[in-house]
C-alpha positions in Angstrom: -15.4 -34.8 -49.7 -12.3 -34.4 -47.5 -11.1 -30.9 -46.9 -8.5 -29.3 -44.8 -8.2 -25.9 -42.9 -6.6 -24.3 -46.2 -10.1 -24.8 -47.6 -11.6 -22.5 -44.9 -12.5 -18.7 -45.5 -12.7 -17.3 -41.9 -15.3 -14.4 -42.0 -15.1 -11.9 -39.2 -17.9 -9.5 -38.7 -16.3 -6.3 -37.6 -18.0 -3.7 -35.4 -15.3 -1.3 -33.8 -12.0 -2.6 -35.4 -8.7 -1.9 -33.5 -7.5 -4.5 -31.1 -10.5 -6.5 -31.1 -10.6 -7.1 -34.8 -6.7 -7.5 -34.7 -6.9 -10.3 -32.3 -9.9 -12.0 -34.1 -8.1 -12.1 -37.4 -5.0 -13.3 -35.6 -7.0 -16.2 -34.2 -8.1 -17.3 -37.6 -4.3 -16.7 -39.3 -4.6 -20.7 -40.0 -7.4 -20.3 -42.5 -6.9 -20.4 -46.3 -8.8 -17.0 -46.7 -9.5 -14.0 -44.2 -12.4 -11.7 -44.9 -13.5 -8.8 -42.9 -17.2 -7.6 -43.5 -17.9 -4.2 -42.2 -21.8 -3.6 -42.8 -21.6 0.0 -41.2 -18.7 1.0 -43.7 -17.1 2.8 -40.9 -13.6 0.9 -40.8 -12.6 1.2 -44.6 -9.6 3.4 -43.5 -8.3 0.8 -41.1 -5.3 -1.1 -42.5 -5.8 -4.8 -42.6 -2.9 -7.5 -42.5 -1.5 -8.7 -45.8 -3.9 -11.3 -47.5 -6.9 -9.7 -45.5 -9.6 -8.2 -47.6 -12.9 -6.4 -47.0 -16.2 -7.7 -48.3 -20.0 -7.3 -48.4 -21.5 -10.7 -48.3 -19.4 -13.8 -47.2 -20.3 -16.2 -50.0 -19.9 -13.8 -52.8 -16.4 -12.7 -51.5 -15.2 -16.3 -50.7 -13.1 -18.8 -53.0 -12.7 -21.5 -50.3 -15.3 -24.3 -50.2 -16.0 -23.8 -46.4 -17.0 -20.5 -44.5 -16.4 -19.9 -40.7 -18.2 -16.9 -39.4 -16.7 -15.2 -36.2 -17.8 -11.9 -34.6 -14.8 -9.8 -33.8 -15.3 -10.2 -30.1 -15.1 -13.8 -30.4 -11.8 -15.8 -30.0 -11.1 -19.1 -32.1 -8.9 -21.1 -29.7 -6.8 -24.0 -30.7 -9.1 -26.6 -29.3 -11.7 -25.3 -31.9 -9.3 -25.2 -34.7 -8.7 -28.7 -34.0 -12.3 -29.8 -33.9 -12.9 -27.9 -37.4 -9.8 -29.8 -38.7 -11.3 -32.8 -37.3 -14.7 -32.1 -39.1 -13.6 -31.4 -42.2 -11.5 -34.5 -42.7 -14.5 -36.5 -43.0 -17.2 -34.1 -43.2 -20.6 -35.7 -42.4 -23.0 -32.5 -42.9 -22.9 -29.4 -45.0 -22.9 -27.2 -41.7 -21.7 -27.2 -38.2 -23.2 -25.4 -35.1 -20.5 -23.8 -32.7 -21.5 -23.1 -29.1 -20.5 -19.7 -27.6 -18.9 -19.2 -24.2 -18.9 -15.7 -22.5 -16.4 -14.9 -19.7 -17.4 -11.6 -17.8 -18.0 -10.3 -14.6 -16.8 -13.0 -12.6 -18.9 -15.7 -14.4 -18.6 -18.1 -17.3 -21.8 -19.0 -19.2 -22.3 -21.5 -22.0 -24.9 -19.8 -24.1 -28.2 -22.0 -25.4 -28.8 -22.5 -29.0 -25.5 -22.8 -30.7 -25.5 -20.9 -34.1 -24.3 -22.3 -37.4 -21.1 -20.6 -37.8 -19.2 -23.5 -40.3 -20.9 -24.2 -43.5 -19.9 -25.0 -47.2 -19.9 -21.9 -49.3 -22.2 -22.9 -51.8 -25.9 -21.7 -51.4 -25.1 -20.2 -48.1 -26.1 -16.7 -46.7 -25.6 -14.7 -43.6 -28.7 -14.4 -41.4 -29.7 -13.1 -38.3 -31.6 -15.2 -35.6 -34.5 -13.9 -33.5 -32.2 -12.6 -30.9 -29.9 -11.0 -33.5 -27.3 -13.8 -33.2 -25.5 -13.8 -36.6 -25.3 -17.4 -38.2 -24.8 -19.0 -41.6 -28.0 -20.1 -43.3 -26.9 -23.4 -45.1 -30.1 -24.8 -46.5 -31.8 -27.8 -45.2 -30.1 -31.1 -43.6 -28.9 -31.3 -40.1 -26.2 -29.4 -38.4 -24.3 -31.1 -35.8 -22.5 -29.2 -33.1 -18.8 -29.2 -32.7 -17.3 -30.2 -29.5 -15.5 -27.0 -28.7 -16.7 -23.2 -28.4 -16.1 -19.6 -29.5 -15.0 -17.8 -26.3 -15.9 -14.1 -25.6 -14.0 -12.1 -23.0 -16.1 -9.5 -22.2 -14.7 -5.9 -21.5 -13.6 -5.2 -17.9 -16.0 -2.7 -17.1 -19.9 -2.1 -17.6 -19.4 1.2 -19.2 -16.8 0.0 -21.9 -19.1 -3.3 -22.4 -22.1 -1.0 -23.1 -19.7 0.8 -25.6 -19.0 -2.2 -27.5 -22.5 -3.3 -27.6 -23.6 0.1 -29.1 -21.1 -0.6 -31.8 -22.2 -4.2 -32.3 -25.9 -2.9 -32.2 -25.0 -0.6 -35.2 -23.6 -3.3 -37.1 -26.7 -5.5 -36.6 -28.8 -2.5 -37.9 -26.7 -2.2 -40.9 -27.4 -6.1 -41.4 -31.2 -5.4 -41.1 -31.0 -2.5 -43.5 -29.3 -4.6 -46.0 -32.2 -7.2 -45.7 -34.8 -4.5 -46.0 -36.2 -5.5 -42.5 -38.9 -3.1 -41.4 -39.2 -3.1 -37.6 -42.6 -3.7 -35.8 -43.6 -3.1 -32.5 -42.9 -6.8 -31.7 -39.3 -6.5 -32.6 -38.7 -4.3 -29.7 -39.9 -7.0 -27.5 -39.4 -10.5 -28.7 -35.8 -10.2 -29.9 -34.4 -8.6 -26.8 -36.2 -11.3 -24.6 -34.9 -13.9 -27.1 -31.1 -12.5 -26.7 -31.5 -12.1 -22.9 -32.9 -15.8 -22.3 -29.7 -17.2 -23.9 -27.7 -15.8 -20.8 -30.4 -16.6 -18.3 -30.9 -20.3 -19.3 -27.1 -20.7 -20.1 -25.1 -23.4 -18.2 -22.6 -21.5 -15.9 -19.6 -21.9 -13.6 -18.2 -19.6 -11.1 -19.7 -16.3 -10.3 -23.3 -15.8 -9.4 -26.7 -14.4 -10.2 -25.5 -10.7 -10.7 -23.0 -11.7 -13.6 -25.7 -13.9 -15.4 -28.3 -11.0 -15.2 -25.9 -8.7 -16.2 -25.3 -10.5 -19.1 -28.8 -11.1 -19.9 -29.5 -7.2 -19.7 -26.8 -6.6 -22.0 -27.7 -9.2 -24.5 -31.2 -7.8 -24.5 -29.9 -4.3 -25.0 -27.9 -5.2 -28.0 -30.8 -6.4 -29.8 -33.1 -3.6 -28.8 -30.5 -1.0 -29.6 -29.9 -2.4 -33.2 -33.8 -2.6 -34.0 -34.2 1.1 -32.5 -31.3 2.2 -34.8 -33.0 0.6 -37.8 -36.5 2.1 -37.1 -34.4 5.5 -36.4 -32.6 5.0 -39.9 -36.2 4.3 -41.7 -37.6 7.5 -40.1 -35.0 9.6 -41.1 -35.0 8.4 -44.8 -38.6 9.0 -44.7 -38.2 12.6 -43.4 -35.6 13.1 -46.2 -38.1 11.8 -48.9 -40.9 13.9 -47.6 -38.8 16.9 -47.7 -37.7 16.0 -51.3 -41.3 15.9 -52.2 -42.1 19.2 -50.5 -39.4 20.7 -52.4 -40.5 19.3 -55.7 -44.2 20.3 -55.1 -42.8 23.9 -54.5 -41.0 24.0 -57.7 -43.9 22.8 -59.7 -46.1 25.5 -58.0 -43.7 28.2 -58.7 -44.8 30.6 -61.3 -43.3 30.0 -64.9 -41.8 32.7 -66.6 -43.0 33.5 -70.1 -40.6 32.5 -73.0 -38.8 35.2 -74.6 -39.8 35.9 -78.3 -37.2 35.5 -80.9 
């Protein structure tokens, strides 16, 4: 069935808000709907442009037939908008992969393993890949890759990049919590390695090994901190439950006062 850009709900996964979120929303102003996901619940007081709304799960909040998932640090350039419009004119699949390009530290990398970011709404859900890259799970069937990319211009300094990654890790940890993921020892090894490999094995131009290595380390850091935050949240929850049980046990052991006669 033929569709148009008005049939797309652009879903922006927020982490820090502010200028990054505003830029991401501006880049999808062409969409029929714009929705912001705030898994950590920290940005509720931030004003949104007219017509933009907060939501929990993208498929539950949207009314449009198609969903486009974008992280707030990713830019949707006009060339990608044209590619999306072309795909919707005569859709040959229920979902499409969109590659990612990162520009940072003097290098430009085209990351491997493009995630599914454009999909029909019915039956779709948000999931995290092994390296914690968010994507849309659209069920079976092939998912062709669009010819254009989502582009990330990283923060100008390493310190600023780490601050941004910490916020992204908190968002990913909240998504892990919502999906009841219990971290195991291998989660602290395999996902960070998978995230790092996307940069180490990426196609690149300009820059050198230092830029590629830095992006690989930062990608692994994001996944590692996300799982560490999730594990810390579980530990805090377990400690709170244990404290509550101890309090209840003390109350049960407390001597009962005799009932007054009459």
